[in-house]
N, C-alpha and C positions, 0 to 999 in steps of 0.2 A: 640071809638077813638083809639083802639089798632091797627086797620088796617091802620091808618094814621101815625103811628110812624115811618114807613119806609120812609116817604116823607122828603126830605131835607128842611131845614128851608128857604133857599133863594127861593125855588119854592113856598113854602107856603105863604111867604110874598108877592111875586109877584101876586099870585092868589087872595089873599085878597085885594090887591090894585086894581086889575082889577074889582073885584066885588063892591068895594066901588065906583069906578068911574062909574060903570054902574047903580048906584042908589040903591044898596042893603043896604048900611050903612048910606047914607046921605039923609036927608029928601028932599022932592020935593021943588024946588025953591031956594035951598041954594047952593051957589057956593062952590064947594069942596075946592078950593084954600083958600077961606076965612074961612073955618071951623076951629074952634080951634083944636089944637093938643090934642087929647084925646086918651085914650086906646081904641083899636078896640072892638066893642061890640061882644057878643056871636053870633056864626053862627047858622043860622036856619037849619032845616033838609034838606031843598031843596038845600041850599048852600053846605052843607056837601056832599050830593049825587052827585052834579055836580063836586065837587072837586075830589071825588073818580073816577068819569068817566074820568076826565082829566088825572089823574095819570095812570090809566089803559091804556088810549090811548097812552101815552108816552112810556109805557113799551112795548106795542104791536108793536108800530112803530119801536123800536129798534130791537125787535126780528125778525120782518119781514125783516128788512135790513140785518141782519146776515144770515137768511135763503136764501135770494136772492143771497148774495155773495157766499155762499157755493155751491148753485146750479150752478152758473156760473163756478166756479172752477171744479166742478165734471163733467160737460157736455161741457167742453171747446172744446174738439176735435169734438164733434158732431155739436156744434154751428159753429165752424170754417168751417167744411165740408159744412154745409148749406150755409154759407156765400160765400165760394168759388164757390159753385154750382150756386148761384144766380148772382154772379158778374163775372163769367167766360165769356170771349168774345165768340162771335159766331164762329170765325175762329178756335179756339181750339176744339170746339165741332165737327166741320167738320173734323179736323185732327184726332180726337179720333175715328171717325167712319171708318177711313181708316184701311186697313189690313196690314199696314207697321208700324214698330216700329224701334227705334234706341237703341242700347245697347253698353256697353263697354266690349270688349273681356276679358280684364284683371279683370274687376269687374262686373260680371254678374248681380249683384243686381241693377246696374244703368241702367234704361230703360227709354227712353223718347219718346214722340210722334213726336218730331221735331229734325232735325239735330242739333248737337252741340258738345261740348267737355265734357269729363268725369269730374265731379267735384272733383274726387279723384286724378287721375293721369294726367289729362289734355289731354288724348288721344282722337282723334276724334272718335265719336260714329259710329259703323258699322250698316248697314241696314239689316233687315231681316223681314220675315213675322211673324205676330203675331201667337204665339203658336208653332213656329218652335223650335225643340229641339236644345239645344246648343251643338256644336261640340267642344269638348276639344281637345287639341293637342295630337298627338300620344304618347302613353306611360304615359299620365297623367290620373290618375284614379279619382281624385276629386280636387276641388279648394275651399279653405276655407279662408274667410276674417274675421279677428278679430280686434276689436277696440283696441287702445293702452292700455286702462285700463284693458281689458280682457286678453291681453298678459301678463301684469304685474301681474294680479290676478292669472293667471294659472301658473306662474313661468316658462314661456317658454323662453328658451335660445337657441341661434343658434350657430353653429360652422362652420368654413370654411373648405371646402374640399381642402386638400393639399397632397403633396407627403410625404410619410413616409418610412423610411428604415425598413420595416417589414420583419421578418424572421420566418418561420415555425419551431417549435422546436419539436423534437421527443426525449423523454426520456425513456430509457429502462434499465433493470437490466441484467448484464452479469457476467460471471465468468472468472477469469484469468486462462489461460492454457499455456502449453509449445508451443513454436514456433516449429512446426514440421520440419522446414527447418534447425533448429539449434539443433536437437536431434539426437544423434549418438548411434547406438547399436553395441556393440563389441561382435562378435561371434567367435567360434573356426573354423579355416579354414583348420586345418591339417586333413589328411586322417586318419580314424579310431578313436580310443580313445586316449585322451591325459589326463595326470594326472596333477592336480594343485599341484605343488611342494611348492610354496610359494605365499601367498596372501599379497600383499603390501597395498592394500586398503581394509580394513576389516570391514567397516560399510558404510551404505547409508548416503548421504548428504555431503560426503567429497568433498572439492573443489580441482580439479586437473588442472594442466597446460598441454598444448599440448605437447606431447612427454614424459610425465611422466609415468614410469612403474606402471602398475596396479597389475599384477600378473606374475608368472613364470610358464611355462608349460613344461612338459616332454612328448615327443612323439617319439617312435622308428622310425617311418617313417621320422619325421622331423630331427632327429639326423642322420639318414642315408643320407638324402639329403644334410645335411651340410658337411658330410665327402666326398660325391661325388663332392661337389663344391671345397673343398680343394685339392682333388686328381686331378681334372681337371686343377686347377690352377698350381699345381706342374708339371704335365705332360706338360702343355703348356710352362712352363719355360724351361724344359729340351729340348723339341723339338725345341724351338726357338734358343737355343744355339748350338746344334750339328747337326741339320737336314739341309740338303741342300734344295735348292729351288725345285729340282726334287722330293725329298722325300716328301716335303710339298704338292706338286701337286698330288702325288700318294696317300698319307695317309690322306690328308685333313689338314685344318688349325685347330690347337689345341685350338685356342681362341674361336672357335665356341662351343666347349664343355663347356667352362667356361660360355659363354652366355646362353646356355641351362640350366645349373645348376642354374644360377641366376634367370632365368625366373621361374623355378620350385619353388624356395623358395619364390619368389614374389607372386606367385599364392596362396601359403599357408599362406600369411599374414605377411611375413617377409619384413620389410621396406628396402629400398636401403641403408640407413645408417647402419642398423644392418648387412647387407651382407658385406659392406665394413669393418666393425669392425671384422667380422669373418675372412675375408681374411687378414686383417692386423695382427691379432693375430696368424693366421696360426694354430689354434687349435679349434676343434669342442667342443662346450659346450652342454651338454645334456639338459640344461634348457634354454628356450627361453623366454625373457621378452615380455609381452603384453603391448603396449604403448597406451596412451590416444590420440585419433585422434584430439580432440578439447579441448579447455579450458572450464571448466564448473563444474557443480555439478554432482556427481554420484547419480542418482535418483533411480537406481535399481541395486542390486547385487544378482546374482543367483548362485554363487559358493562358496565353502569353501575349505580350504586346505585339500589335499588328495583326493578330489573328481575327478572322471573321467568325462570328458565332451566329447560328440560326435561331429562329424563334423557338423557345422551349428547351434550348440546350443548357445543361447545367454548367455553371461557371465556378461556383464555390459551394463548400459545405462547412457550416459553422456548428460546433457542438458545445453545449453548456455542460461542463464537467462538475458543477457544484452538486449534481445528483446523478448517480450512476445505477446501472442494473447489474445484477449477478445472475447469470444463467447456470442452472444446475440440473442434474438428473437424479430422480428419486426412483428406487426400485419399486416393483409392483406391490410387494408385501409391506411397503412403508408408506403407501399413499394415504392410508387412514390416519397417520400420525401428523399429517400436514394440513393446515387450514389457512384460509385467507385472514390476513391481519395478525398472524402469529409472529412473535418476535424471533429474530434470527441474529446470531452472532457470527461474524466473519473475522478470520485471522489470516494474515499473509506472511510468507517467509521474509518479505522485505521489511516488515515491521514486527519483529518478535516481541511477544508479550503485550501487544496492543490489540484491542478488540474494537471492531466496527459494528455497530448495532443498526439493524434495519427491521423491515417487516416483509412478510410474504405478500406479494401484490398480485400474482397470477399463477394459476395451476392449469396446465394444459388439459383440456377435456379429452384428448385422445392419447392412447398409449402407443409407443413406438414398438411395433411387432418384432423388430429385429433385435433391439437391445432389451426389450421388456422393461422400459423405463418411461417415466413421465417427466416432461420438462416443467421446471418450477422456476419462477422469477422472483428475485428479492429486490426491493428498493432500499438503497443505502445512501444516506446523506454523505456528501464528499465536499465539505465547504473549502478545505484547503487544497483540493485537487490531488491528494496523495495517492488515491486509488486510480490507476491508469487503465484504460481499456486494454484488454489482452492479458492482464495479470491473472494468475491462478490464486484462489483463496479457498480456505476450508470453512464451509458454512455448517453451523451447528444449530439444530432446532430442538427445543425442549417442550414437551407437552405433558402436563400432569396426567398421571394415570387415571385420576378421577374424571378427566374430560375426554378420555378416549372412547370411541364408539363401542368397543367391546365391553368396557366397564359400565358405561351408561346403560347399555342394553340389559346386561345382567343385573344391574342395580335396580332398574325399573321393574324387571320381572320378579325379583325377590323381595323388593321393598315397595309394595304398592302403597297407595295413600292411606289405606286403612290399617296396614300392617304396623305403622309406626305409632298408632294411637294405643296408649296403655291405659286401660280402665282400672278403676279401683279394685274390681274383682274380675278376673279373666277365667275363661273356660280352659280346659286342658289343651284344646287345640290351639288356642291363642298363646298360652304360656309355653308350650312345646317342650321345655326342658325342666328338669328338677333343679331348684336353686342350690341344693346341698351337694348332690353328686354330679351335676351337669349332665346326667344321663337323659336320654329321650324318654318322655313320659309314655308309659305303656311297655317299655322294654323289659321291666321287671315285674310285670303283672299289672293289675288294674291300678291306675293312679289313686292316691289318697288325698282328699281335700281336708284342710284344717282352717279354722278361723284364727287369724292373727292380726292384731291391730286394726280391727274393723274391716278386714278384707279376706277374701278366700285365696289360699295358696295351695297349689297342687304339688305333691311330692311323689317319688317313684315307689317307695317301699315303706314298711312300718318302722324301719330303723331311722328314718329321716326326721320325723316330727320332734323327738327329743332334742336333736341337734339344732333344729330350726328355732325351737322355743328358747333354747339356751342362748343363742346369739342371733336374735331376729334382725338387727340392723345390718349385720354382716351379710346375711343371705338375701334379705329383701333388696339390698342395693344391687344385687346381680339381676334383678327383674326390672330395674329402672331402665328406661330407654336411653341408649347411648348415641349421642350425635357425633359423627365423625368430624374432626377439624377440617377446615377448608383445604382442599387439594391434598388430603391425606387419605390413605387406604390401608387396610390391614395387609401386613407383609409377613413373610416367613423366611428364615435363612435358607440359602441354597443348600447348605450341608444337611438340612433336615428333610429334604425332599428325596424320595426314592422314585425314580422314573422307570416304570416297568414296560414302557412302550405304548400301551393302550390306556394307561391311567397313571396318576401321580399319587403317592402315598406319603403320609407322615404318621409318626407315632406320638400320640397325645398321652401325657402322664395324667391319668385320672385320679390315682392315689399314689402315695409314695411307693415307688418300685413297681407300679402297675402301668403298663403302656398298652394303648389300644391303637391298632392300625386303622387309619381312616383315609378314605379316598376323597380328594379335594379337587377343586377346579382352580387353576392358576392362570395368570397372565404371562406375558413375555418377561424373561429374566432381565432385571435391571441391576447391574453391578453384581453384588453377592446376595441379592434378595429377590423373591418372587412376590408380586402382588396377589393377594388372595381374593378370588371372585366368589367362592362358595366353599363351605365345609368347615370353617373355623370361626371362633368367636373371640372377641377381645378378652384378655386375661388368661386364656388357656395356655398351657405350657407344652411344648413339643421337644422331642429329643433332637437337639441341634448337633450333637456330636455322639457318634456311636449308633446312629439310626440303622446303619447297614448291619451291625452286629445284632441288633434286636430283630431285624427282619430275618436274618439268617437263623437266629434262634427259633423264631416262629415257624420257619420252614423245616428245619432239621428235626424239631421236636413237635411236629404237628400232631402226632399220635399221642406222645407223652403229655401234651398239653391238656388233654381231656382226662388224664388219669386222676384217680381219687382213691382215698383210703377209708377204711372203716375202723371203728373203735379207737384204740390208742394211736394208730397211725394218723388218723385225722386230726388228733389233738396236736400233732407235731408238724402240721402242714406249713406253719409260718416259718419253719427252720429250713425248708428245702431250698436249694440254690436256685432252681428255675422251674417255673410253671407256666405253661402256654396253653391258651385256648384258641383253637383254630377256627376256621370258618364253619358255617352251619352244616355243610355237607359232610364234615369229617366225623367219623365214629368215635365214641368214647369207650375206653377199656377199663375194666375193673381189675384191680390187683389185690 
């Protein structure tokens, strides 16, 4: 009886009642209803065996029901496919035998055997032969479709392409030096040797004003020339008082002698003011002051008192530090970013946080073959003399990308004078893209022209005219010419660019969850963005985060990307997690 302990009491009671009714417990000929209520008698062995069989039957019945339910769930797809096969009408079987199929150009995974609309975007399906390779638009390398939950799971975020005032920055280290145009060298101009009688500026670094005496020289030749000047002056005065006009014509004008004597002293470095002082005093001084020609600092002193200096020997050098030069080196690949007159900002460690502004004054026409650099000179105002020759400074140059030669060349090539003119009605070649899908005209068959607001507009497929007529202002605005702001260019985030080595790719979101790989031409990276030279248009959205995951999906599922379904499988195409359309050369598989 231990194996009966697991049987519930209600079931045991019902079983015993049934056996009593069948005559196991009540004698023959006795009415069970009239039988007195007595305790049930002991079960026989046969009754016990039958009771066990009943219990096992109940348990097996429950187990069989659970197994059948599990098998139905496990093989539901197979059972449904068999059901679909047995219940499919004869007309669909005939259509399936045809060599024509219908697909969505925007969602290649949607393929039907009969004409209709795409269940994802609503676009009319295009016709093609079965097994025909899909032709992607020009410039598109792959097309990937991700379900919304996959986009969220992968952390894919998009960014809009817009104009940014980008500027290329070149930073180099230079050193401050004298402005050679404001550097004066004072040499001895007297013939023969001259002796330094007195040195008025006796150390280097002294600041002098223009006309300030620096030293006094004695030269016999200079002293003799001074006396000749005085003699010519006195002779001219006497002749002008007592000489007749006939005598002046015969002996000559005495004032010419004075002029010759003045010219001689001028050639020896005597200033006109000094000559006038000599004539005013009427006395020759054996010492001649040497005057500073400019205001500035004495940066070199080569003489001492009592020293003899020869003709042409340098005695002093005076530099005006109110304006200085900065000499710097620019690498070969940065030369095109520097131009004459370009503004430059210099900072030095001696003046943290302070910026000295100047301009590029000279670019060396020759390249140093050893260092592969070009010497560049900047002119910096230095009114307070804070920048001292020999200091190191960091020079920064900024050039707007719109002004760089690379961008200008590309802009002129792609934006000719006639390309910017927008007529009221354009041809398909002039319009180039569909205003609804932004796809290139001709990529989805022959372009379709419609009349809208008195102008002709071209679209890519039959599904675009209803959308265009529903919101004409929205889509016609995309055909209006867009003028870039001054010094602004299209830019794309660095995280959106995939560099394969020989080209750069971005994934453009053409429809929600649909990304197209596109090869573009970019300029040099500036901060965290790239200037776009070719391949993108304002307003397009690119995958700024998760682009590598999209690229990996397109590569790993390049074969599955061209997969498509028939019948009911095609109707569920919009629920699949990932659909990828690879390049033109990749085959399509039928499942």
